[in-house]
PAZAFI-86087 format. One record per residue (C-alpha): residue number from 1; residue in one letter; x, y, z. Coordinates in steps of 0.1 Angstrom, whole numbers, plus 5000, padded with zeros to 4 digits. Layout:
N
{atom NUM 'A' {X Y Z}}
...
//
This chain:
394
{atom 1 'M' {0985 4491 1266}}
{atom 2 'N' {0959 4513 1285}}
{atom 3 'R' {0963 4527 1319}}
{atom 4 'Q' {0942 4505 1337}}
{atom 5 'S' {0971 4479 1327}}
{atom 6 'L' {0998 4500 1335}}
{atom 7 'H' {0983 4504 1372}}
{atom 8 'I' {1003 4492 1397}}
{atom 9 'R' {0981 4486 1431}}
{atom 10 'G' {0989 4501 1461}}
{atom 11 'A' {1010 4525 1442}}
{atom 12 'D' {0980 4550 1451}}
{atom 13 'G' {0978 4545 1488}}
{atom 14 'F' {1020 4542 1491}}
{atom 15 'R' {1018 4578 1475}}
{atom 16 'A' {0992 4592 1499}}
{atom 17 'V' {1018 4582 1530}}
{atom 18 'A' {1048 4596 1511}}
{atom 19 'C' {1027 4628 1510}}
{atom 20 'L' {1013 4623 1546}}
{atom 21 'L' {1049 4616 1559}}
{atom 22 'V' {1065 4645 1544}}
{atom 23 'L' {1038 4672 1555}}
{atom 24 'F' {1036 4656 1590}}
{atom 25 'H' {1075 4654 1593}}
{atom 26 'H' {1072 4693 1585}}
{atom 27 'L' {1046 4703 1606}}
{atom 28 'T' {1066 4683 1635}}
{atom 29 'Q' {1095 4702 1631}}
{atom 30 'K' {1076 4731 1648}}
{atom 31 'M' {1068 4719 1679}}
{atom 32 'N' {1095 4716 1710}}
{atom 33 'P' {1096 4683 1721}}
{atom 34 'D' {1110 4693 1756}}
{atom 35 'S' {1078 4712 1766}}
{atom 36 'A' {1055 4685 1747}}
{atom 37 'P' {1035 4664 1766}}
{atom 38 'S' {1046 4629 1773}}
{atom 39 'W' {1021 4614 1752}}
{atom 40 'F' {1036 4631 1721}}
{atom 41 'A' {1072 4617 1728}}
{atom 42 'S' {1065 4588 1700}}
{atom 43 'I' {1044 4608 1677}}
{atom 44 'H' {1071 4634 1676}}
{atom 45 'H' {1099 4611 1671}}
{atom 46 'F' {1083 4590 1643}}
{atom 47 'G' {1072 4627 1628}}
{atom 48 'M' {1106 4641 1625}}
{atom 49 'R' {1116 4604 1609}}
{atom 50 'G' {1086 4613 1583}}
{atom 51 'E' {1114 4627 1557}}
{atom 52 'V' {1116 4592 1547}}
{atom 53 'G' {1088 4600 1525}}
{atom 54 'V' {1108 4621 1501}}
{atom 55 'S' {1125 4585 1495}}
{atom 56 'L' {1095 4567 1488}}
{atom 57 'F' {1084 4593 1463}}
{atom 58 'F' {1116 4580 1446}}
{atom 59 'V' {1109 4549 1447}}
{atom 60 'L' {1074 4552 1436}}
{atom 61 'S' {1087 4575 1403}}
{atom 62 'G' {1110 4545 1393}}
{atom 63 'A' {1083 4518 1395}}
{atom 64 'L' {1058 4536 1379}}
{atom 65 'L' {1080 4553 1350}}
{atom 66 'S' {1099 4521 1340}}
{atom 67 'Y' {1067 4496 1348}}
{atom 68 'P' {1051 4507 1310}}
{atom 69 'F' {1088 4494 1295}}
{atom 70 'W' {1091 4466 1318}}
{atom 71 'I' {1050 4450 1307}}
{atom 72 'S' {1062 4457 1274}}
{atom 73 'F' {1095 4436 1278}}
{atom 74 'I' {1079 4411 1297}}
{atom 75 'N' {1051 4407 1269}}
{atom 76 'G' {1074 4416 1239}}
{atom 77 'T' {1051 4441 1229}}
{atom 78 'S' {1069 4475 1213}}
{atom 79 'H' {1082 4496 1240}}
{atom 80 'P' {1071 4533 1248}}
{atom 81 'S' {1086 4562 1227}}
{atom 82 'I' {1109 4587 1244}}
{atom 83 'K' {1086 4611 1228}}
{atom 84 'N' {1052 4605 1244}}
{atom 85 'Y' {1075 4601 1279}}
{atom 86 'S' {1091 4631 1275}}
{atom 87 'I' {1058 4648 1267}}
{atom 88 'A' {1040 4631 1301}}
{atom 89 'R' {1065 4639 1327}}
{atom 90 'V' {1072 4676 1311}}
{atom 91 'A' {1028 4679 1316}}
{atom 92 'R' {1034 4663 1352}}
{atom 93 'I' {1062 4681 1363}}
{atom 94 'V' {1069 4715 1347}}
{atom 95 'P' {1037 4740 1348}}
{atom 96 'A' {1033 4731 1386}}
{atom 97 'T' {1069 4737 1397}}
{atom 98 'W' {1072 4766 1372}}
{atom 99 'L' {1038 4784 1384}}
{atom 100 'N' {1049 4777 1423}}
{atom 101 'L' {1086 4788 1418}}
{atom 102 'I' {1077 4824 1406}}
{atom 103 'L' {1048 4826 1429}}
{atom 104 'C' {1073 4820 1459}}
{atom 105 'T' {1095 4846 1443}}
{atom 106 'L' {1066 4872 1436}}
{atom 107 'I' {1059 4868 1472}}
{atom 108 'A' {1092 4869 1486}}
{atom 109 'L' {1098 4898 1468}}
{atom 110 'Y' {1065 4921 1475}}
{atom 111 'F' {1055 4911 1510}}
{atom 112 'Y' {1086 4900 1527}}
{atom 113 'D' {1117 4925 1503}}
{atom 114 'I' {1136 4892 1502}}
{atom 115 'P' {1152 4901 1466}}
{atom 116 'V' {1153 4877 1435}}
{atom 117 'N' {1186 4858 1435}}
{atom 118 'F' {1187 4853 1397}}
{atom 119 'N' {1210 4824 1397}}
{atom 120 'M' {1186 4804 1425}}
{atom 121 'L' {1156 4811 1403}}
{atom 122 'I' {1170 4803 1366}}
{atom 123 'S' {1182 4771 1386}}
{atom 124 'G' {1153 4765 1397}}
{atom 125 'L' {1133 4769 1365}}
{atom 126 'L' {1162 4744 1344}}
{atom 127 'F' {1156 4721 1370}}
{atom 128 'I' {1194 4720 1378}}
{atom 129 'N' {1193 4739 1413}}
{atom 130 'S' {1207 4703 1429}}
{atom 131 'Y' {1240 4706 1418}}
{atom 132 'H' {1255 4731 1442}}
{atom 133 'Y' {1247 4746 1477}}
{atom 134 'S' {1242 4777 1463}}
{atom 135 'T' {1213 4773 1447}}
{atom 136 'F' {1203 4735 1461}}
{atom 137 'F' {1167 4754 1476}}
{atom 138 'P' {1157 4777 1447}}
{atom 139 'A' {1130 4793 1468}}
{atom 140 'E' {1135 4814 1499}}
{atom 141 'L' {1101 4803 1510}}
{atom 142 'N' {1097 4767 1499}}
{atom 143 'G' {1127 4746 1510}}
{atom 144 'P' {1111 4710 1494}}
{atom 145 'L' {1114 4720 1458}}
{atom 146 'W' {1151 4711 1464}}
{atom 147 'S' {1142 4676 1456}}
{atom 148 'I' {1125 4686 1420}}
{atom 149 'G' {1156 4692 1403}}
{atom 150 'L' {1168 4657 1412}}
{atom 151 'E' {1141 4642 1405}}
{atom 152 'V' {1137 4656 1369}}
{atom 153 'S' {1175 4642 1364}}
{atom 154 'C' {1163 4606 1369}}
{atom 155 'Y' {1137 4612 1344}}
{atom 156 'V' {1163 4618 1325}}
{atom 157 'I' {1187 4590 1332}}
{atom 158 'L' {1157 4565 1334}}
{atom 159 'P' {1156 4560 1292}}
{atom 160 'F' {1192 4558 1294}}
{atom 161 'L' {1195 4531 1312}}
{atom 162 'L' {1164 4510 1302}}
{atom 163 'Y' {1165 4515 1270}}
{atom 164 'P' {1198 4492 1266}}
{atom 165 'I' {1189 4467 1288}}
{atom 166 'I' {1154 4461 1268}}
{atom 167 'K' {1171 4455 1236}}
{atom 168 'K' {1201 4437 1251}}
{atom 169 'T' {1192 4413 1276}}
{atom 170 'G' {1158 4391 1265}}
{atom 171 'S' {1152 4381 1295}}
{atom 172 'F' {1137 4386 1329}}
{atom 173 'L' {1173 4373 1350}}
{atom 174 'K' {1191 4392 1326}}
{atom 175 'A' {1174 4425 1329}}
{atom 176 'F' {1171 4417 1369}}
{atom 177 'A' {1209 4408 1375}}
{atom 178 'T' {1219 4441 1352}}
{atom 179 'L' {1197 4466 1371}}
{atom 180 'V' {1211 4450 1401}}
{atom 181 'F' {1249 4450 1393}}
{atom 182 'V' {1243 4490 1384}}
{atom 183 'L' {1227 4497 1413}}
{atom 184 'I' {1261 4476 1431}}
{atom 185 'L' {1279 4495 1412}}
{atom 186 'L' {1263 4530 1422}}
{atom 187 'Q' {1264 4520 1458}}
{atom 188 'V' {1298 4507 1458}}
{atom 189 'V' {1319 4525 1435}}
{atom 190 'V' {1301 4560 1424}}
{atom 191 'N' {1290 4571 1457}}
{atom 192 'P' {1324 4571 1477}}
{atom 193 'W' {1337 4588 1447}}
{atom 194 'V' {1312 4614 1444}}
{atom 195 'I' {1312 4619 1484}}
{atom 196 'E' {1350 4623 1482}}
{atom 197 'T' {1352 4643 1453}}
{atom 198 'F' {1324 4670 1461}}
{atom 199 'M' {1325 4675 1498}}
{atom 200 'T' {1319 4713 1510}}
{atom 201 'S' {1342 4733 1531}}
{atom 202 'E' {1336 4742 1564}}
{atom 203 'D' {1332 4775 1559}}
{atom 204 'G' {1296 4787 1560}}
{atom 205 'K' {1281 4751 1564}}
{atom 206 'G' {1251 4742 1589}}
{atom 207 'W' {1215 4750 1595}}
{atom 208 'D' {1227 4774 1617}}
{atom 209 'K' {1241 4796 1587}}
{atom 210 'G' {1205 4796 1568}}
{atom 211 'L' {1194 4775 1535}}
{atom 212 'V' {1224 4780 1517}}
{atom 213 'G' {1246 4767 1546}}
{atom 214 'G' {1222 4740 1554}}
{atom 215 'A' {1225 4730 1516}}
{atom 216 'K' {1260 4730 1522}}
{atom 217 'A' {1256 4707 1550}}
{atom 218 'W' {1236 4679 1526}}
{atom 219 'L' {1261 4681 1500}}
{atom 220 'P' {1270 4660 1484}}
{atom 221 'Y' {1257 4635 1504}}
{atom 222 'W' {1222 4639 1488}}
{atom 223 'N' {1234 4636 1456}}
{atom 224 'V' {1217 4627 1421}}
{atom 225 'N' {1234 4591 1423}}
{atom 226 'S' {1220 4586 1458}}
{atom 227 'F' {1187 4595 1445}}
{atom 228 'F' {1188 4577 1412}}
{atom 229 'S' {1198 4543 1433}}
{atom 230 'Q' {1163 4548 1449}}
{atom 231 'F' {1146 4558 1415}}
{atom 232 'L' {1162 4522 1404}}
{atom 233 'V' {1151 4504 1432}}
{atom 234 'G' {1117 4516 1422}}
{atom 235 'S' {1122 4505 1385}}
{atom 236 'I' {1135 4469 1396}}
{atom 237 'A' {1105 4461 1417}}
{atom 238 'A' {1083 4471 1387}}
{atom 239 'L' {1102 4445 1365}}
{atom 240 'V' {1095 4421 1394}}
{atom 241 'I' {1060 4430 1395}}
{atom 242 'A' {1053 4430 1360}}
{atom 243 'R' {1068 4397 1354}}
{atom 244 'L' {1050 4381 1388}}
{atom 245 'R' {1023 4393 1372}}
{atom 246 'K' {1027 4376 1339}}
{atom 247 'N' {1031 4342 1355}}
{atom 248 'I' {1012 4338 1390}}
{atom 249 'K' {0972 4352 1399}}
{atom 250 'P' {0975 4382 1421}}
{atom 251 'D' {0957 4379 1451}}
{atom 252 'S' {0982 4353 1475}}
{atom 253 'I' {0978 4358 1512}}
{atom 254 'R' {1015 4354 1511}}
{atom 255 'F' {1020 4386 1498}}
{atom 256 'D' {0994 4405 1525}}
{atom 257 'I' {1017 4388 1550}}
{atom 258 'A' {1050 4390 1536}}
{atom 259 'G' {1043 4429 1530}}
{atom 260 'A' {1027 4439 1565}}
{atom 261 'G' {1060 4424 1576}}
{atom 262 'L' {1081 4446 1557}}
{atom 263 'L' {1062 4474 1567}}
{atom 264 'L' {1070 4471 1599}}
{atom 265 'A' {1105 4462 1594}}
{atom 266 'A' {1106 4499 1575}}
{atom 267 'V' {1089 4519 1604}}
{atom 268 'A' {1118 4497 1628}}
{atom 269 'V' {1145 4505 1609}}
{atom 270 'V' {1134 4542 1606}}
{atom 271 'G' {1126 4543 1642}}
{atom 272 'V' {1157 4531 1655}}
{atom 273 'R' {1183 4540 1626}}
{atom 274 'L' {1177 4575 1612}}
{atom 275 'I' {1192 4606 1622}}
{atom 276 'P' {1167 4634 1611}}
{atom 277 'G' {1184 4653 1583}}
{atom 278 'S' {1216 4638 1585}}
{atom 279 'P' {1230 4608 1560}}
{atom 280 'D' {1234 4576 1575}}
{atom 281 'S' {1264 4566 1591}}
{atom 282 'L' {1271 4534 1570}}
{atom 283 'T' {1256 4541 1534}}
{atom 284 'K' {1268 4578 1538}}
{atom 285 'Q' {1234 4590 1520}}
{atom 286 'A' {1196 4606 1530}}
{atom 287 'Y' {1173 4583 1545}}
{atom 288 'L' {1189 4553 1554}}
{atom 289 'S' {1193 4549 1511}}
{atom 290 'P' {1194 4520 1498}}
{atom 291 'I' {1182 4502 1528}}
{atom 292 'Y' {1147 4523 1533}}
{atom 293 'A' {1141 4522 1495}}
{atom 294 'I' {1147 4485 1493}}
{atom 295 'I' {1122 4481 1521}}
{atom 296 'M' {1097 4498 1508}}
{atom 297 'A' {1099 4487 1470}}
{atom 298 'A' {1098 4449 1483}}
{atom 299 'A' {1068 4460 1504}}
{atom 300 'L' {1054 4474 1473}}
{atom 301 'V' {1058 4444 1447}}
{atom 302 'C' {1039 4426 1476}}
{atom 303 'I' {1012 4449 1480}}
{atom 304 'A' {1004 4446 1444}}
{atom 305 'M' {1000 4412 1444}}
{atom 306 'S' {0981 4409 1477}}
{atom 307 'H' {0948 4398 1485}}
{atom 308 'Y' {0936 4419 1508}}
{atom 309 'A' {0963 4445 1516}}
{atom 310 'Y' {0963 4469 1482}}
{atom 311 'K' {0924 4476 1494}}
{atom 312 'V' {0935 4486 1525}}
{atom 313 'V' {0961 4509 1513}}
{atom 314 'D' {0944 4519 1479}}
{atom 315 'N' {0916 4532 1502}}
{atom 316 'A' {0897 4558 1485}}
{atom 317 'L' {0906 4583 1509}}
{atom 318 'F' {0944 4576 1501}}
{atom 319 'V' {0932 4575 1463}}
{atom 320 'W' {0921 4609 1468}}
{atom 321 'I' {0952 4623 1483}}
{atom 322 'S' {0972 4609 1459}}
{atom 323 'K' {0957 4630 1431}}
{atom 324 'I' {0966 4657 1454}}
{atom 325 'S' {0996 4647 1465}}
{atom 326 'F' {1024 4665 1446}}
{atom 327 'G' {1003 4699 1454}}
{atom 328 'V' {1002 4695 1488}}
{atom 329 'Y' {1043 4686 1487}}
{atom 330 'L' {1047 4721 1466}}
{atom 331 'W' {1024 4743 1488}}
{atom 332 'H' {1027 4726 1526}}
{atom 333 'Q' {1059 4744 1533}}
{atom 334 'V' {1045 4780 1516}}
{atom 335 'V' {1014 4782 1536}}
{atom 336 'Q' {1041 4776 1570}}
{atom 337 'N' {1066 4800 1558}}
{atom 338 'I' {1038 4828 1558}}
{atom 339 'L' {1024 4817 1588}}
{atom 340 'Q' {1053 4821 1606}}
{atom 341 'R' {1066 4854 1585}}
{atom 342 'S' {1031 4871 1591}}
{atom 343 'F' {1012 4860 1618}}
{atom 344 'K' {1035 4838 1643}}
{atom 345 'E' {1066 4849 1644}}
{atom 346 'S' {1076 4813 1667}}
{atom 347 'Y' {1063 4793 1647}}
{atom 348 'V' {1098 4784 1636}}
{atom 349 'Y' {1119 4749 1643}}
{atom 350 'F' {1111 4736 1674}}
{atom 351 'G' {1098 4770 1684}}
{atom 352 'I' {1060 4761 1694}}
{atom 353 'T' {1058 4750 1733}}
{atom 354 'D' {1022 4748 1735}}
{atom 355 'I' {1006 4715 1723}}
{atom 356 'G' {0973 4726 1717}}
{atom 357 'Q' {0986 4759 1695}}
{atom 358 'W' {1006 4733 1677}}
{atom 359 'T' {0974 4713 1671}}
{atom 360 'R' {0955 4743 1657}}
{atom 361 'L' {0986 4758 1641}}
{atom 362 'S' {0991 4722 1623}}
{atom 363 'L' {0954 4720 1612}}
{atom 364 'I' {0952 4755 1596}}
{atom 365 'V' {0984 4747 1573}}
{atom 366 'I' {0966 4714 1565}}
{atom 367 'A' {0932 4730 1555}}
{atom 368 'I' {0948 4761 1535}}
{atom 369 'A' {0976 4737 1519}}
{atom 370 'V' {0952 4710 1508}}
{atom 371 'A' {0928 4735 1495}}
{atom 372 'I' {0951 4749 1471}}
{atom 373 'A' {0966 4717 1463}}
{atom 374 'S' {0928 4705 1454}}
{atom 375 'L' {0923 4735 1432}}
{atom 376 'S' {0958 4734 1412}}
{atom 377 'W' {0947 4695 1406}}
{atom 378 'Y' {0912 4702 1394}}
{atom 379 'F' {0919 4735 1378}}
{atom 380 'F' {0957 4737 1366}}
{atom 381 'E' {0971 4702 1365}}
{atom 382 'K' {0944 4677 1354}}
{atom 383 'P' {0933 4698 1325}}
{atom 384 'I' {0971 4703 1316}}
{atom 385 'L' {0976 4662 1319}}
{atom 386 'Q' {0945 4653 1304}}
{atom 387 'R' {0957 4675 1274}}
{atom 388 'A' {0990 4657 1272}}
{atom 389 'R' {0978 4621 1272}}
{atom 390 'R' {0951 4633 1237}}
{atom 391 'K' {0984 4643 1226}}
{atom 392 'I' {1000 4613 1229}}
{atom 393 'S' {0970 4591 1220}}
{atom 394 'S' {0966 4608 1187}}
//
């Protein structure tokens, strides 16, 4: 299978949207809404809810990593090997994350006298930081690194789910039903058990207690079961896309209409229901999981099969942003924290009271983060990925 046949239309655009949502979320956090002009209120409201971009990243990863398996399953051809799957994942995640984590640790030590916490550093390097509040945030200067450990856990779990389904089910309907059953099991049985069993104590809990206190407030709600559920929703979407592309020609206007409706529904649900930084009152999970994940996965299916919408979503700018999105995710908050510690002390949560100043600072962060991410992509990440692909194809 060539790379083009494994491409899901709309996925690049969705990845760019996920990246921009997270970026704008962290920028918006710095503006005090009580000091902002009235016209900015709605922008601030939705910006604070841009954290759902993390959920969209997990849905996309689940879809894109599962898609080659489902294509081979639907077409009755040989499935990808675990070895090649592992090489590709290691090449994509490990070098960039390790570089970021090590540099963040060194910058914190030598410029800000923040001592090295070896438990945090080692857990981050091993991608097991997400299992305890003391290591959940492995770098003082870079909060978003918390999600990488959870994503790597999902990478490891995925093949153990897909291979038995591929070998034992034999049909689309059976595979689909099995995935849905597993999703329901995770939601109805496993997640409530995880929350009850691993609930953190109240001592030292809360964002006013720093990153460890914030992690205590997030755990056990931000757990691997919840995020693998979002990953699994993406895998289900990939299975549906693989089946649809085999049986009907993409380019139906019906999918354009349905996709637009689903995207509007996602915006509405997030705008009305999501409380930033808190688990949903109904599902007890982050980012309205699995509700938001299911809506966006369904939207991805529709965009992938659409006539016009995928061209809008996969526009040239978004395709380029998708290439550097991992770098933007890794580096934007590092830039923010250095800016706050070295140049603008008030650049903290709700610390900026002037909209003009917030705009200028936001543009500075965006420019620097995009520049670093671009350099990282073209001179570091891309060459490593190309070498990994040559190894896989040899």
